[in-house]
PDB file of N, H, CA, C and O in Angstrom:
ATOM      1  N   MET A   1      52.755  92.655  59.554  1.00  0.00           N
ATOM      2  CA  MET A   1      53.618  92.715  60.714  1.00  0.00           C
ATOM      3  C   MET A   1      52.994  91.929  61.875  1.00  0.00           C
ATOM      4  O   MET A   1      51.787  92.001  62.105  1.00  0.00           O
ATOM      5  N   SER A   2      53.831  91.178  62.600  1.00  0.00           N
ATOM      6  H   SER A   2      54.811  91.119  62.413  1.00  0.00           H
ATOM      7  CA  SER A   2      53.341  90.346  63.668  1.00  0.00           C
ATOM      8  C   SER A   2      53.042  91.205  64.893  1.00  0.00           C
ATOM      9  O   SER A   2      53.513  92.336  65.014  1.00  0.00           O
ATOM     10  N   ASP A   3      52.253  90.642  65.790  1.00  0.00           N
ATOM     11  H   ASP A   3      51.871  89.723  65.692  1.00  0.00           H
ATOM     12  CA  ASP A   3      51.916  91.348  67.047  1.00  0.00           C
ATOM     13  C   ASP A   3      53.171  91.497  67.898  1.00  0.00           C
ATOM     14  O   ASP A   3      54.057  90.643  67.877  1.00  0.00           O
ATOM     15  N   VAL A   4      53.231  92.578  68.635  1.00  0.00           N
ATOM     16  H   VAL A   4      52.512  93.272  68.652  1.00  0.00           H
ATOM     17  CA  VAL A   4      54.298  92.815  69.551  1.00  0.00           C
ATOM     18  C   VAL A   4      53.882  92.369  70.928  1.00  0.00           C
ATOM     19  O   VAL A   4      52.832  92.783  71.420  1.00  0.00           O
ATOM     20  N   LYS A   5      54.679  91.535  71.563  1.00  0.00           N
ATOM     21  H   LYS A   5      55.532  91.199  71.163  1.00  0.00           H
ATOM     22  CA  LYS A   5      54.393  91.080  72.905  1.00  0.00           C
ATOM     23  C   LYS A   5      54.872  92.169  73.885  1.00  0.00           C
ATOM     24  O   LYS A   5      56.025  92.594  73.813  1.00  0.00           O
ATOM     25  N   VAL A   6      54.010  92.616  74.783  1.00  0.00           N
ATOM     26  H   VAL A   6      53.073  92.271  74.842  1.00  0.00           H
ATOM     27  CA  VAL A   6      54.359  93.648  75.743  1.00  0.00           C
ATOM     28  C   VAL A   6      54.696  93.003  77.096  1.00  0.00           C
ATOM     29  O   VAL A   6      53.947  92.174  77.613  1.00  0.00           O
ATOM     30  N   ILE A   7      55.843  93.411  77.651  1.00  0.00           N
ATOM     31  H   ILE A   7      56.451  94.085  77.231  1.00  0.00           H
ATOM     32  CA  ILE A   7      56.312  92.918  78.940  1.00  0.00           C
ATOM     33  C   ILE A   7      56.244  94.104  79.901  1.00  0.00           C
ATOM     34  O   ILE A   7      57.006  95.063  79.770  1.00  0.00           O
ATOM     35  N   ASP A   8      55.336  94.033  80.856  1.00  0.00           N
ATOM     36  H   ASP A   8      54.717  93.255  80.962  1.00  0.00           H
ATOM     37  CA  ASP A   8      55.184  95.148  81.814  1.00  0.00           C
ATOM     38  C   ASP A   8      56.061  94.910  83.032  1.00  0.00           C
ATOM     39  O   ASP A   8      55.737  94.110  83.910  1.00  0.00           O
ATOM     40  N   ALA A   9      57.193  95.634  83.063  1.00  0.00           N
ATOM     41  H   ALA A   9      57.456  96.284  82.349  1.00  0.00           H
ATOM     42  CA  ALA A   9      58.093  95.532  84.201  1.00  0.00           C
ATOM     43  C   ALA A   9      58.137  96.842  84.986  1.00  0.00           C
ATOM     44  O   ALA A   9      59.114  97.155  85.666  1.00  0.00           O
ATOM     45  N   CYS A  10      57.041  97.594  84.868  1.00  0.00           N
ATOM     46  H   CYS A  10      56.247  97.340  84.316  1.00  0.00           H
ATOM     47  CA  CYS A  10      56.934  98.864  85.616  1.00  0.00           C
ATOM     48  C   CYS A  10      56.992  98.595  87.126  1.00  0.00           C
ATOM     49  O   CYS A  10      56.511  97.573  87.616  1.00  0.00           O
ATOM     50  N   ASN A  11      57.586  99.529  87.827  1.00  0.00           N
ATOM     51  H   ASN A  11      57.977 100.359  87.429  1.00  0.00           H
ATOM     52  CA  ASN A  11      57.719  99.473  89.275  1.00  0.00           C
ATOM     53  C   ASN A  11      58.609  98.357  89.806  1.00  0.00           C
ATOM     54  O   ASN A  11      58.540  97.986  90.977  1.00  0.00           O
ATOM     55  N   THR A  12      59.471  97.817  88.891  1.00  0.00           N
ATOM     56  H   THR A  12      59.527  98.118  87.939  1.00  0.00           H
ATOM     57  CA  THR A  12      60.545  96.923  89.311  1.00  0.00           C
ATOM     58  C   THR A  12      61.848  97.637  89.021  1.00  0.00           C
ATOM     59  O   THR A  12      61.894  98.546  88.192  1.00  0.00           O
ATOM     60  N   TYR A  13      62.880  97.238  89.686  1.00  0.00           N
ATOM     61  H   TYR A  13      62.842  96.500  90.360  1.00  0.00           H
ATOM     62  CA  TYR A  13      64.143  97.943  89.606  1.00  0.00           C
ATOM     63  C   TYR A  13      65.262  97.015  89.189  1.00  0.00           C
ATOM     64  O   TYR A  13      65.163  95.794  89.305  1.00  0.00           O
ATOM     65  N   CYS A  14      66.338  97.628  88.698  1.00  0.00           N
ATOM     66  H   CYS A  14      66.418  98.620  88.604  1.00  0.00           H
ATOM     67  CA  CYS A  14      67.518  96.931  88.178  1.00  0.00           C
ATOM     68  C   CYS A  14      67.908  95.785  89.105  1.00  0.00           C
ATOM     69  O   CYS A  14      68.023  95.997  90.312  1.00  0.00           O
ATOM     70  N   PRO A  15      68.111  94.602  88.593  1.00  0.00           N
ATOM     71  CA  PRO A  15      68.107  94.225  87.172  1.00  0.00           C
ATOM     72  C   PRO A  15      66.758  93.624  86.729  1.00  0.00           C
ATOM     73  O   PRO A  15      66.695  92.951  85.700  1.00  0.00           O
ATOM     74  N   GLY A  16      65.719  93.853  87.472  1.00  0.00           N
ATOM     75  H   GLY A  16      65.770  94.400  88.308  1.00  0.00           H
ATOM     76  CA  GLY A  16      64.411  93.239  87.180  1.00  0.00           C
ATOM     77  C   GLY A  16      63.921  93.395  85.753  1.00  0.00           C
ATOM     78  O   GLY A  16      63.610  92.389  85.115  1.00  0.00           O
ATOM     79  N   PRO A  17      63.838  94.608  85.219  1.00  0.00           N
ATOM     80  CA  PRO A  17      63.315  94.764  83.838  1.00  0.00           C
ATOM     81  C   PRO A  17      64.139  93.978  82.811  1.00  0.00           C
ATOM     82  O   PRO A  17      63.580  93.320  81.935  1.00  0.00           O
ATOM     83  N   LEU A  18      65.442  94.050  82.921  1.00  0.00           N
ATOM     84  H   LEU A  18      65.897  94.585  83.633  1.00  0.00           H
ATOM     85  CA  LEU A  18      66.299  93.314  81.962  1.00  0.00           C
ATOM     86  C   LEU A  18      66.092  91.794  82.106  1.00  0.00           C
ATOM     87  O   LEU A  18      66.036  91.075  81.108  1.00  0.00           O
ATOM     88  N   MET A  19      65.981  91.326  83.321  1.00  0.00           N
ATOM     89  H   MET A  19      66.026  91.910  84.131  1.00  0.00           H
ATOM     90  CA  MET A  19      65.768  89.896  83.573  1.00  0.00           C
ATOM     91  C   MET A  19      64.446  89.438  82.974  1.00  0.00           C
ATOM     92  O   MET A  19      64.347  88.345  82.415  1.00  0.00           O
ATOM     93  N   GLU A  20      63.415  90.306  83.100  1.00  0.00           N
ATOM     94  H   GLU A  20      63.495  91.194  83.554  1.00  0.00           H
ATOM     95  CA  GLU A  20      62.109  89.970  82.467  1.00  0.00           C
ATOM     96  C   GLU A  20      62.238  89.861  80.975  1.00  0.00           C
ATOM     97  O   GLU A  20      61.714  88.933  80.361  1.00  0.00           O
ATOM     98  N   LEU A  21      62.945  90.822  80.384  1.00  0.00           N
ATOM     99  H   LEU A  21      63.371  91.576  80.883  1.00  0.00           H
ATOM    100  CA  LEU A  21      63.130  90.790  78.910  1.00  0.00           C
ATOM    101  C   LEU A  21      63.870  89.538  78.490  1.00  0.00           C
ATOM    102  O   LEU A  21      63.485  88.877  77.525  1.00  0.00           O
ATOM    103  N   ILE A  22      64.936  89.209  79.215  1.00  0.00           N
ATOM    104  H   ILE A  22      65.248  89.746  79.999  1.00  0.00           H
ATOM    105  CA  ILE A  22      65.713  88.012  78.855  1.00  0.00           C
ATOM    106  C   ILE A  22      64.859  86.748  78.946  1.00  0.00           C
ATOM    107  O   ILE A  22      64.955  85.871  78.088  1.00  0.00           O
ATOM    108  N   THR A  23      64.042  86.653  79.961  1.00  0.00           N
ATOM    109  H   THR A  23      63.964  87.366  80.659  1.00  0.00           H
ATOM    110  CA  THR A  23      63.168  85.481  80.126  1.00  0.00           C
ATOM    111  C   THR A  23      62.230  85.348  78.932  1.00  0.00           C
ATOM    112  O   THR A  23      62.094  84.264  78.365  1.00  0.00           O
ATOM    113  N   TYR A  24      61.596  86.424  78.557  1.00  0.00           N
ATOM    114  H   TYR A  24      61.707  87.305  79.018  1.00  0.00           H
ATOM    115  CA  TYR A  24      60.649  86.373  77.440  1.00  0.00           C
ATOM    116  C   TYR A  24      61.381  86.216  76.083  1.00  0.00           C
ATOM    117  O   TYR A  24      60.857  85.594  75.160  1.00  0.00           O
ATOM    118  N   MET A  25      62.585  86.784  75.981  1.00  0.00           N
ATOM    119  H   MET A  25      63.011  87.289  76.731  1.00  0.00           H
ATOM    120  CA  MET A  25      63.328  86.662  74.742  1.00  0.00           C
ATOM    121  C   MET A  25      63.687  85.198  74.482  1.00  0.00           C
ATOM    122  O   MET A  25      63.670  84.745  73.337  1.00  0.00           O
ATOM    123  N   LYS A  26      64.009  84.464  75.539  1.00  0.00           N
ATOM    124  H   LYS A  26      64.023  84.832  76.469  1.00  0.00           H
ATOM    125  CA  LYS A  26      64.359  83.029  75.383  1.00  0.00           C
ATOM    126  C   LYS A  26      63.168  82.254  74.831  1.00  0.00           C
ATOM    127  O   LYS A  26      63.352  81.283  74.098  1.00  0.00           O
ATOM    128  N   GLN A  27      61.944  82.671  75.175  1.00  0.00           N
ATOM    129  H   GLN A  27      61.795  83.460  75.771  1.00  0.00           H
ATOM    130  CA  GLN A  27      60.740  81.969  74.722  1.00  0.00           C
ATOM    131  C   GLN A  27      60.262  82.444  73.358  1.00  0.00           C
ATOM    132  O   GLN A  27      59.497  81.746  72.694  1.00  0.00           O
ATOM    133  N   ALA A  28      60.707  83.625  72.934  1.00  0.00           N
ATOM    134  H   ALA A  28      61.329  84.192  73.474  1.00  0.00           H
ATOM    135  CA  ALA A  28      60.283  84.171  71.646  1.00  0.00           C
ATOM    136  C   ALA A  28      60.945  83.443  70.476  1.00  0.00           C
ATOM    137  O   ALA A  28      61.990  82.806  70.611  1.00  0.00           O
ATOM    138  N   LYS A  29      60.296  83.566  69.336  1.00  0.00           N
ATOM    139  H   LYS A  29      59.447  84.084  69.226  1.00  0.00           H
ATOM    140  CA  LYS A  29      60.821  82.979  68.103  1.00  0.00           C
ATOM    141  C   LYS A  29      61.631  84.054  67.374  1.00  0.00           C
ATOM    142  O   LYS A  29      61.396  85.250  67.543  1.00  0.00           O
ATOM    143  N   VAL A  30      62.591  83.599  66.560  1.00  0.00           N
ATOM    144  H   VAL A  30      62.782  82.627  66.422  1.00  0.00           H
ATOM    145  CA  VAL A  30      63.375  84.549  65.780  1.00  0.00           C
ATOM    146  C   VAL A  30      62.458  85.382  64.906  1.00  0.00           C
ATOM    147  O   VAL A  30      61.559  84.846  64.258  1.00  0.00           O
ATOM    148  N   GLY A  31      62.679  86.695  64.884  1.00  0.00           N
ATOM    149  H   GLY A  31      63.409  87.130  65.411  1.00  0.00           H
ATOM    150  CA  GLY A  31      61.836  87.598  64.136  1.00  0.00           C
ATOM    151  C   GLY A  31      60.750  88.285  64.939  1.00  0.00           C
ATOM    152  O   GLY A  31      60.195  89.297  64.512  1.00  0.00           O
ATOM    153  N   GLU A  32      60.451  87.737  66.093  1.00  0.00           N
ATOM    154  H   GLU A  32      60.902  86.914  66.440  1.00  0.00           H
ATOM    155  CA  GLU A  32      59.403  88.366  66.978  1.00  0.00           C
ATOM    156  C   GLU A  32      59.966  89.596  67.639  1.00  0.00           C
ATOM    157  O   GLU A  32      61.164  89.694  67.907  1.00  0.00           O
ATOM    158  N   THR A  33      59.055  90.557  67.904  1.00  0.00           N
ATOM    159  H   THR A  33      58.082  90.478  67.686  1.00  0.00           H
ATOM    160  CA  THR A  33      59.429  91.799  68.578  1.00  0.00           C
ATOM    161  C   THR A  33      58.753  91.819  69.941  1.00  0.00           C
ATOM    162  O   THR A  33      57.571  91.501  70.074  1.00  0.00           O
ATOM    163  N   LEU A  34      59.521  92.195  70.939  1.00  0.00           N
ATOM    164  H   LEU A  34      60.481  92.454  70.832  1.00  0.00           H
ATOM    165  CA  LEU A  34      59.035  92.339  72.303  1.00  0.00           C
ATOM    166  C   LEU A  34      59.137  93.815  72.680  1.00  0.00           C
ATOM    167  O   LEU A  34      60.093  94.488  72.294  1.00  0.00           O
ATOM    168  N   GLU A  35      58.154  94.324  73.434  1.00  0.00           N
ATOM    169  H   GLU A  35      57.377  93.777  73.748  1.00  0.00           H
ATOM    170  CA  GLU A  35      58.221  95.677  73.972  1.00  0.00           C
ATOM    171  C   GLU A  35      58.257  95.645  75.478  1.00  0.00           C
ATOM    172  O   GLU A  35      57.335  95.155  76.130  1.00  0.00           O
ATOM    173  N   LEU A  36      59.330  96.171  76.019  1.00  0.00           N
ATOM    174  H   LEU A  36      60.079  96.568  75.489  1.00  0.00           H
ATOM    175  CA  LEU A  36      59.510  96.212  77.470  1.00  0.00           C
ATOM    176  C   LEU A  36      59.042  97.574  77.975  1.00  0.00           C
ATOM    177  O   LEU A  36      59.441  98.614  77.451  1.00  0.00           O
ATOM    178  N   LEU A  37      58.189  97.553  79.003  1.00  0.00           N
ATOM    179  H   LEU A  37      57.865  96.708  79.429  1.00  0.00           H
ATOM    180  CA  LEU A  37      57.725  98.770  79.675  1.00  0.00           C
ATOM    181  C   LEU A  37      58.436  98.823  81.050  1.00  0.00           C
ATOM    182  O   LEU A  37      58.365  97.873  81.830  1.00  0.00           O
ATOM    183  N   SER A  38      59.098  99.914  81.319  1.00  0.00           N
ATOM    184  H   SER A  38      59.156 100.686  80.685  1.00  0.00           H
ATOM    185  CA  SER A  38      59.835 100.008  82.589  1.00  0.00           C
ATOM    186  C   SER A  38      59.850 101.446  83.107  1.00  0.00           C
ATOM    187  O   SER A  38      59.951 102.403  82.340  1.00  0.00           O
ATOM    188  N   THR A  39      59.749 101.563  84.393  1.00  0.00           N
ATOM    189  H   THR A  39      59.667 100.785  85.016  1.00  0.00           H
ATOM    190  CA  THR A  39      59.839 102.865  85.071  1.00  0.00           C
ATOM    191  C   THR A  39      61.234 103.105  85.632  1.00  0.00           C
ATOM    192  O   THR A  39      61.498 104.170  86.191  1.00  0.00           O
ATOM    193  N   ASP A  40      62.127 102.135  85.493  1.00  0.00           N
ATOM    194  H   ASP A  40      61.912 101.270  85.039  1.00  0.00           H
ATOM    195  CA  ASP A  40      63.485 102.214  85.974  1.00  0.00           C
ATOM    196  C   ASP A  40      64.351 102.878  84.873  1.00  0.00           C
ATOM    197  O   ASP A  40      64.501 102.318  83.787  1.00  0.00           O
ATOM    198  N   ASN A  41      64.922 104.081  85.159  1.00  0.00           N
ATOM    199  H   ASN A  41      64.800 104.536  86.041  1.00  0.00           H
ATOM    200  CA  ASN A  41      65.714 104.790  84.152  1.00  0.00           C
ATOM    201  C   ASN A  41      66.953 104.001  83.722  1.00  0.00           C
ATOM    202  O   ASN A  41      67.433 104.198  82.606  1.00  0.00           O
ATOM    203  N   GLY A  42      67.482 103.118  84.567  1.00  0.00           N
ATOM    204  H   GLY A  42      67.092 102.959  85.473  1.00  0.00           H
ATOM    205  CA  GLY A  42      68.623 102.318  84.176  1.00  0.00           C
ATOM    206  C   GLY A  42      68.371 101.416  83.014  1.00  0.00           C
ATOM    207  O   GLY A  42      69.297 101.029  82.301  1.00  0.00           O
ATOM    208  N   THR A  43      67.087 101.066  82.810  1.00  0.00           N
ATOM    209  H   THR A  43      66.335 101.380  83.389  1.00  0.00           H
ATOM    210  CA  THR A  43      66.684 100.233  81.718  1.00  0.00           C
ATOM    211  C   THR A  43      67.077 100.802  80.368  1.00  0.00           C
ATOM    212  O   THR A  43      67.396 100.059  79.440  1.00  0.00           O
ATOM    213  N   ALA A  44      67.051 102.137  80.260  1.00  0.00           N
ATOM    214  H   ALA A  44      66.791 102.741  81.014  1.00  0.00           H
ATOM    215  CA  ALA A  44      67.344 102.797  78.979  1.00  0.00           C
ATOM    216  C   ALA A  44      68.818 102.606  78.592  1.00  0.00           C
ATOM    217  O   ALA A  44      69.176 102.777  77.427  1.00  0.00           O
ATOM    218  N   VAL A  45      69.654 102.263  79.540  1.00  0.00           N
ATOM    219  H   VAL A  45      69.363 102.124  80.487  1.00  0.00           H
ATOM    220  CA  VAL A  45      71.086 102.026  79.273  1.00  0.00           C
ATOM    221  C   VAL A  45      71.324 100.496  79.221  1.00  0.00           C
ATOM    222  O   VAL A  45      71.984  99.997  78.309  1.00  0.00           O
ATOM    223  N   ASP A  46      70.788  99.781  80.193  1.00  0.00           N
ATOM    224  H   ASP A  46      70.252 100.186  80.933  1.00  0.00           H
ATOM    225  CA  ASP A  46      71.048  98.356  80.326  1.00  0.00           C
ATOM    226  C   ASP A  46      70.564  97.529  79.139  1.00  0.00           C
ATOM    227  O   ASP A  46      71.284  96.663  78.643  1.00  0.00           O
ATOM    228  N   VAL A  47      69.337  97.802  78.687  1.00  0.00           N
ATOM    229  H   VAL A  47      68.752  98.506  79.091  1.00  0.00           H
ATOM    230  CA  VAL A  47      68.761  96.999  77.602  1.00  0.00           C
ATOM    231  C   VAL A  47      69.519  97.167  76.278  1.00  0.00           C
ATOM    232  O   VAL A  47      69.861  96.163  75.653  1.00  0.00           O
ATOM    233  N   PRO A  48      69.798  98.421  75.823  1.00  0.00           N
ATOM    234  CA  PRO A  48      70.556  98.561  74.581  1.00  0.00           C
ATOM    235  C   PRO A  48      71.927  97.887  74.660  1.00  0.00           C
ATOM    236  O   PRO A  48      72.370  97.293  73.677  1.00  0.00           O
ATOM    237  N   GLU A  49      72.618  97.966  75.820  1.00  0.00           N
ATOM    238  H   GLU A  49      72.259  98.448  76.619  1.00  0.00           H
ATOM    239  CA  GLU A  49      73.907  97.323  75.978  1.00  0.00           C
ATOM    240  C   GLU A  49      73.742  95.810  75.815  1.00  0.00           C
ATOM    241  O   GLU A  49      74.533  95.179  75.114  1.00  0.00           O
ATOM    242  N   TRP A  50      72.755  95.237  76.433  1.00  0.00           N
ATOM    243  H   TRP A  50      72.112  95.750  77.002  1.00  0.00           H
ATOM    244  CA  TRP A  50      72.510  93.787  76.335  1.00  0.00           C
ATOM    245  C   TRP A  50      72.168  93.395  74.921  1.00  0.00           C
ATOM    246  O   TRP A  50      72.659  92.393  74.401  1.00  0.00           O
ATOM    247  N   VAL A  51      71.319  94.194  74.301  1.00  0.00           N
ATOM    248  H   VAL A  51      70.920  95.008  74.724  1.00  0.00           H
ATOM    249  CA  VAL A  51      70.885  93.895  72.905  1.00  0.00           C
ATOM    250  C   VAL A  51      72.096  93.851  71.977  1.00  0.00           C
ATOM    251  O   VAL A  51      72.212  92.941  71.156  1.00  0.00           O
ATOM    252  N   ASN A  52      73.003  94.830  72.100  1.00  0.00           N
ATOM    253  H   ASN A  52      72.908  95.569  72.767  1.00  0.00           H
ATOM    254  CA  ASN A  52      74.182  94.875  71.275  1.00  0.00           C
ATOM    255  C   ASN A  52      75.130  93.688  71.563  1.00  0.00           C
ATOM    256  O   ASN A  52      75.732  93.130  70.646  1.00  0.00           O
ATOM    257  N   LYS A  53      75.249  93.321  72.827  1.00  0.00           N
ATOM    258  H   LYS A  53      74.760  93.774  73.572  1.00  0.00           H
ATOM    259  CA  LYS A  53      76.125  92.224  73.237  1.00  0.00           C
ATOM    260  C   LYS A  53      75.612  90.896  72.668  1.00  0.00           C
ATOM    261  O   LYS A  53      76.398  90.081  72.185  1.00  0.00           O
ATOM    262  N   ILE A  54      74.324  90.688  72.726  1.00  0.00           N
ATOM    263  H   ILE A  54      73.686  91.350  73.118  1.00  0.00           H
ATOM    264  CA  ILE A  54      73.681  89.415  72.328  1.00  0.00           C
ATOM    265  C   ILE A  54      73.490  89.313  70.821  1.00  0.00           C
ATOM    266  O   ILE A  54      73.571  88.220  70.260  1.00  0.00           O
ATOM    267  N   GLY A  55      73.234  90.458  70.148  1.00  0.00           N
ATOM    268  H   GLY A  55      73.168  91.346  70.603  1.00  0.00           H
ATOM    269  CA  GLY A  55      73.070  90.431  68.708  1.00  0.00           C
ATOM    270  C   GLY A  55      71.629  90.558  68.269  1.00  0.00           C
ATOM    271  O   GLY A  55      71.317  90.210  67.131  1.00  0.00           O
ATOM    272  N   HIS A  56      70.742  91.035  69.105  1.00  0.00           N
ATOM    273  H   HIS A  56      70.995  91.318  70.030  1.00  0.00           H
ATOM    274  CA  HIS A  56      69.363  91.282  68.679  1.00  0.00           C
ATOM    275  C   HIS A  56      69.325  92.705  68.094  1.00  0.00           C
ATOM    276  O   HIS A  56      70.358  93.371  68.019  1.00  0.00           O
ATOM    277  N   GLU A  57      68.127  93.171  67.678  1.00  0.00           N
ATOM    278  H   GLU A  57      67.288  92.630  67.739  1.00  0.00           H
ATOM    279  CA  GLU A  57      67.981  94.479  67.066  1.00  0.00           C
ATOM    280  C   GLU A  57      67.145  95.368  67.986  1.00  0.00           C
ATOM    281  O   GLU A  57      66.038  94.997  68.376  1.00  0.00           O
ATOM    282  N   LEU A  58      67.678  96.541  68.329  1.00  0.00           N
ATOM    283  H   LEU A  58      68.577  96.842  68.012  1.00  0.00           H
ATOM    284  CA  LEU A  58      66.898  97.504  69.081  1.00  0.00           C
ATOM    285  C   LEU A  58      66.046  98.313  68.066  1.00  0.00           C
ATOM    286  O   LEU A  58      66.580  99.047  67.235  1.00  0.00           O
ATOM    287  N   ILE A  59      64.739  98.159  68.159  1.00  0.00           N
ATOM    288  H   ILE A  59      64.305  97.563  68.834  1.00  0.00           H
ATOM    289  CA  ILE A  59      63.806  98.808  67.245  1.00  0.00           C
ATOM    290  C   ILE A  59      63.556 100.235  67.674  1.00  0.00           C
ATOM    291  O   ILE A  59      63.609 101.150  66.853  1.00  0.00           O
ATOM    292  N   SER A  60      63.287 100.436  68.943  1.00  0.00           N
ATOM    293  H   SER A  60      63.243  99.693  69.611  1.00  0.00           H
ATOM    294  CA  SER A  60      63.001 101.804  69.439  1.00  0.00           C
ATOM    295  C   SER A  60      63.216 101.807  70.945  1.00  0.00           C
ATOM    296  O   SER A  60      63.157 100.781  71.623  1.00  0.00           O
ATOM    297  N   SER A  61      63.474 103.046  71.439  1.00  0.00           N
ATOM    298  H   SER A  61      63.521 103.880  70.888  1.00  0.00           H
ATOM    299  CA  SER A  61      63.607 103.269  72.883  1.00  0.00           C
ATOM    300  C   SER A  61      63.166 104.696  73.127  1.00  0.00           C
ATOM    301  O   SER A  61      63.837 105.651  72.734  1.00  0.00           O
ATOM    302  N   GLU A  62      62.032 104.823  73.780  1.00  0.00           N
ATOM    303  H   GLU A  62      61.488 104.048  74.100  1.00  0.00           H
ATOM    304  CA  GLU A  62      61.538 106.172  74.061  1.00  0.00           C
ATOM    305  C   GLU A  62      60.847 106.194  75.437  1.00  0.00           C
ATOM    306  O   GLU A  62      60.290 105.201  75.905  1.00  0.00           O
ATOM    307  N   GLN A  63      60.916 107.357  76.043  1.00  0.00           N
ATOM    308  H   GLN A  63      61.368 108.164  75.663  1.00  0.00           H
ATOM    309  CA  GLN A  63      60.264 107.549  77.329  1.00  0.00           C
ATOM    310  C   GLN A  63      58.986 108.337  77.131  1.00  0.00           C
ATOM    311  O   GLN A  63      59.000 109.424  76.554  1.00  0.00           O
ATOM    312  N   VAL A  64      57.879 107.785  77.611  1.00  0.00           N
ATOM    313  H   VAL A  64      57.868 106.901  78.079  1.00  0.00           H
ATOM    314  CA  VAL A  64      56.584 108.444  77.520  1.00  0.00           C
ATOM    315  C   VAL A  64      56.138 108.645  78.979  1.00  0.00           C
ATOM    316  O   VAL A  64      55.860 107.688  79.702  1.00  0.00           O
ATOM    317  N   ASN A  65      56.080 109.931  79.385  1.00  0.00           N
ATOM    318  H   ASN A  65      56.306 110.708  78.798  1.00  0.00           H
ATOM    319  CA  ASN A  65      55.831 110.254  80.789  1.00  0.00           C
ATOM    320  C   ASN A  65      56.943 109.593  81.598  1.00  0.00           C
ATOM    321  O   ASN A  65      58.113 109.886  81.352  1.00  0.00           O
ATOM    322  N   ASP A  66      56.634 108.720  82.545  1.00  0.00           N
ATOM    323  H   ASP A  66      55.684 108.483  82.745  1.00  0.00           H
ATOM    324  CA  ASP A  66      57.657 108.080  83.402  1.00  0.00           C
ATOM    325  C   ASP A  66      57.989 106.671  82.941  1.00  0.00           C
ATOM    326  O   ASP A  66      58.738 105.963  83.614  1.00  0.00           O
ATOM    327  N   VAL A  67      57.437 106.247  81.790  1.00  0.00           N
ATOM    328  H   VAL A  67      56.829 106.822  81.244  1.00  0.00           H
ATOM    329  CA  VAL A  67      57.615 104.842  81.387  1.00  0.00           C
ATOM    330  C   VAL A  67      58.482 104.753  80.112  1.00  0.00           C
ATOM    331  O   VAL A  67      58.227 105.417  79.108  1.00  0.00           O
ATOM    332  N   TRP A  68      59.491 103.924  80.204  1.00  0.00           N
ATOM    333  H   TRP A  68      59.698 103.384  81.020  1.00  0.00           H
ATOM    334  CA  TRP A  68      60.301 103.604  79.020  1.00  0.00           C
ATOM    335  C   TRP A  68      59.595 102.538  78.204  1.00  0.00           C
ATOM    336  O   TRP A  68      59.106 101.556  78.761  1.00  0.00           O
ATOM    337  N   HIS A  69      59.534 102.717  76.889  1.00  0.00           N
ATOM    338  H   HIS A  69      59.931 103.515  76.436  1.00  0.00           H
ATOM    339  CA  HIS A  69      58.981 101.760  75.934  1.00  0.00           C
ATOM    340  C   HIS A  69      60.140 101.340  75.021  1.00  0.00           C
ATOM    341  O   HIS A  69      60.575 102.122  74.176  1.00  0.00           O
ATOM    342  N   ILE A  70      60.624 100.149  75.184  1.00  0.00           N
ATOM    343  H   ILE A  70      60.270  99.514  75.871  1.00  0.00           H
ATOM    344  CA  ILE A  70      61.799  99.664  74.467  1.00  0.00           C
ATOM    345  C   ILE A  70      61.403  98.425  73.676  1.00  0.00           C
ATOM    346  O   ILE A  70      61.002  97.413  74.249  1.00  0.00           O
ATOM    347  N   GLN A  71      61.520  98.515  72.341  1.00  0.00           N
ATOM    348  H   GLN A  71      61.846  99.337  71.875  1.00  0.00           H
ATOM    349  CA  GLN A  71      61.188  97.393  71.501  1.00  0.00           C
ATOM    350  C   GLN A  71      62.478  96.744  70.951  1.00  0.00           C
ATOM    351  O   GLN A  71      63.399  97.391  70.453  1.00  0.00           O
ATOM    352  N   VAL A  72      62.453  95.411  71.088  1.00  0.00           N
ATOM    353  H   VAL A  72      61.704  94.886  71.493  1.00  0.00           H
ATOM    354  CA  VAL A  72      63.629  94.612  70.698  1.00  0.00           C
ATOM    355  C   VAL A  72      63.150  93.472  69.810  1.00  0.00           C
ATOM    356  O   VAL A  72      62.178  92.785  70.123  1.00  0.00           O
ATOM    357  N   LYS A  73      63.858  93.281  68.684  1.00  0.00           N
ATOM    358  H   LYS A  73      64.649  93.838  68.429  1.00  0.00           H
ATOM    359  CA  LYS A  73      63.523  92.185  67.759  1.00  0.00           C
ATOM    360  C   LYS A  73      64.524  91.068  67.957  1.00  0.00           C
ATOM    361  O   LYS A  73      65.732  91.304  67.951  1.00  0.00           O
ATOM    362  N   LYS A  74      64.027  89.849  68.133  1.00  0.00           N
ATOM    363  H   LYS A  74      63.046  89.658  68.138  1.00  0.00           H
ATOM    364  CA  LYS A  74      64.910  88.691  68.296  1.00  0.00           C
ATOM    365  C   LYS A  74      65.488  88.328  66.983  1.00  0.00           C
ATOM    366  O   LYS A  74      64.759  88.086  66.021  1.00  0.00           O
ATOM    367  N   MET A  75      66.829  88.282  66.913  1.00  0.00           N
ATOM    368  H   MET A  75      67.421  88.478  67.695  1.00  0.00           H
ATOM    369  CA  MET A  75      67.533  88.059  65.636  1.00  0.00           C
ATOM    370  C   MET A  75      68.144  86.675  65.528  1.00  0.00           C
ATOM    371  O   MET A  75      68.514  86.260  64.430  1.00  0.00           O
ATOM    372  N   LYS A  76      68.260  85.961  66.609  1.00  0.00           N
ATOM    373  H   LYS A  76      67.960  86.299  67.501  1.00  0.00           H
ATOM    374  CA  LYS A  76      68.875  84.613  66.565  1.00  0.00           C
ATOM    375  C   LYS A  76      68.345  83.740  67.669  1.00  0.00           C
ATOM    376  O   LYS A  76      68.746  82.582  67.787  1.00  0.00           O
TER     377      LYS A  76
END
């Protein structure tokens, strides 16, 4: 399994975390997995909606303490 690139968007607010993910996703290769860290609760809704719209794969989404850990695999 390849390394997961972690994007720390903690202490930024909507739409910051999603914009960070989009920026890194554009640079990622197909098949790579990115993990977004965010303290903004809106991220838990915004990211899965974007992932479904674009066609990537949501690997996991969980909140640990106050931080959301959302893993997304680039599919195209």
